[in-house]
N, C-alpha and C positions, 0 to 999 in steps of 0.2 A: 518500377520498385514501388510498393505500396507505402503510403504513410504509416507511422505507428503512433496509435493513439495511447496516452498515458492515463489511465483510469485510476483516481486516488480515491481510496476508501477512507471515510472519515465519520466519525460522530459529531454533532454539533457541541462545541467545547462549553458546556454546561457543569458548573459545580456539583459534585456528587453523582454525576453521571457519565464522566469520562475520566481516565487514568486514575479508577479507584484505588488500584493496588499501591499509588504513589502517595496517596492521601495520608498515612502515617507519617511520612517523611515531609510532604509539602503542605498538607492541610487541603480541604476541598477546594478552596479559592486557588491556592497555588498549582495544585495539579491540573486545573482547568486553564489557567494562564499558561502553563507549559503547553497543555494540548493545542491552544491557539496559535502560540509562537510556532510549534512543529508544523501545524497545519499551513500557516502562512509560509514558513521555510519550504516545505514541500511544494507547494503549488508554485512558488517561485522557482525553484531548480527545475521543475517539470516543464514550465514555460521556456526557461533558459535552454533546455536541451534542444530545443527547435526540431524535434523529429515528427511533428504532427500535433493534432489538437490535445488539449488537456481537459480531461473531465473530472469533476468532483461527483463521486458517487456517494450521496449522503444518507446518514440516518440521524433524524428522521428526514423527510422529504425537504429540498431546498426551500419550498415555500411555507415550510413550517414556522411558527413564531420562534421556535428555539434558534432559529438562524438570524434573527432580528439583530442589527449591530454588529454582526461579524463581516467584516470588509472583504469581499472576494474579487480578485482580479478581474477585469471585464473579459479578458480573453478566455476564461474558465467557464467550461458548459457544465450546467447541473443537472443531475440526474438523481433519482431516487433509488436505494438499494433495494427495496422490496421486501417480500417476506423470505422466511425460512432461515436456515443456519448459514453461516458465513460462506461454506461451500456452495449452497444453493445461491446466495446473492451474487458471488464471484463468477459462477458459472452463467448465470442470467446476463451479467455484463459482458464477459468474454463473448459469448455465443453471438450477442446483439453486434458487438463491435466488428468482429469477424465476418458476419453475415453482411455487414455494411461495406466489406472490402478493405478495411483497415487491419494492420497487425495491432497486437495489443500488449501493452505492459500494465500489470495489475500490481498495485503498491498501496500501502498504508502510509500513516504519517508517523510513525514511531521510531524511524531511524532516520537521525540527521545527518548520519555519514552516507546516506544514499545522495550523493551529488549530482551534478551535471554530468561530469564525466562518466560515473558508472551508469547514468540513465542511456547515454550515448552508447555506451560499450554494448549495453544490454539490447538495444535497439538494432546495433549493427551486426550483433551476433544471429539475429534472426534472418539475415540475408543469405546465411548458409546453414542454420539450425530451424528445426520447427519448434524447438523451445528453449528458454534461456531460465536458469533459476539462480537468484542470489540468495543463498542460506543466511540465516542469523545464527549467531554463537549457541543460542538456546535451543537448538534443533528444529526451528520453524524456518520461514522464509521472509524476506523482506521484498522480494520482486519475482513474479512469475511472467515471463514473456511467451507469448504463442503467435503462431501464424496459422494455426488450424485448430479445430476444437474437438474435444472429447469428453463426454460427462464423466468418465471415470477419474478424472485428475481430480474433482472436487466432490465426490460422493463417498460417504462411509470413511472419512478423514477424521481423525481424533484432534480437532482444532484445539489451539493454545495448549498442545502438549509437546514434548521434545522429538516426537517422532514425524510430526508433519513433513518436513523436508525429505525425510528417507522414503516415507510412504509416496511422496509425489514422484520422486526419482524413480523408485519401483514401478510405478503405473507407467512413466515414461519409457522405461525399459520394456516393459509387457507390451506398451503399443508399437514398439519397434521405431520410436521415433528419434531422429537426431536431436541433440541436445547439448547445450554448454551449461556449466556451471561456474559462475564467477566466484570471487574471493568473498568469503563471509564477512558480514558486517555485524554490529551491535545494536540491538533493539533497546528502546528505553521503555521498560514495562513495570519493574518493581525498583525499591529504593536503592539496591546496591548497584544498579544499571546507570545511576545517575553520574557516576565517575565518567561516563563515555560521552556526556554532553560535551559540545564544543567550547571552550572558553568564551566567555562573554557572559552578557544578562540574559541568561535563558530561563532563570529560576526566579518566581515571584512567590516566595513561601507565604502562606495565608494561616 
């Protein structure tokens, strides 16, 4: 059985450049602090899942000064997202990981509910299915897992809209791939989503 690499897509948590839709509620510093917290949380649960390597696919590249002062676990491998829209960048990472012989889970850092149990369930789903999807309640998805590659899963998708998950599932059906859909989870994208943060010190309003 192949290992499953978890690839975490994230921007450097700099004020004014990350989680900008939360700035009206949290301020630029508070939104960046929340992004940093969610990044650390996501990397931690990905490592704890124990299904294979964990990779931070970063924007800008990991050696950019924007990442100075951001402590990352030693177990995490860093890579650059590269150019193009989100689909092109995810496609590049998926193609690279799959070509190396691993299965892949593509995730972001916006979903605190995407915990170790969910990551393990998604990885295990790839034992029998060619793809696995965890939708978000806003119509996107918080995880796409693959054990084979096809560029149509990433091309001409209306990213950041409520149609992303439906379009992706339609592409999977068109390919004739076996796939599983796990229960939907909440992203934290806009102020109304803050009610879905776990209890505790997640917010440092600025």
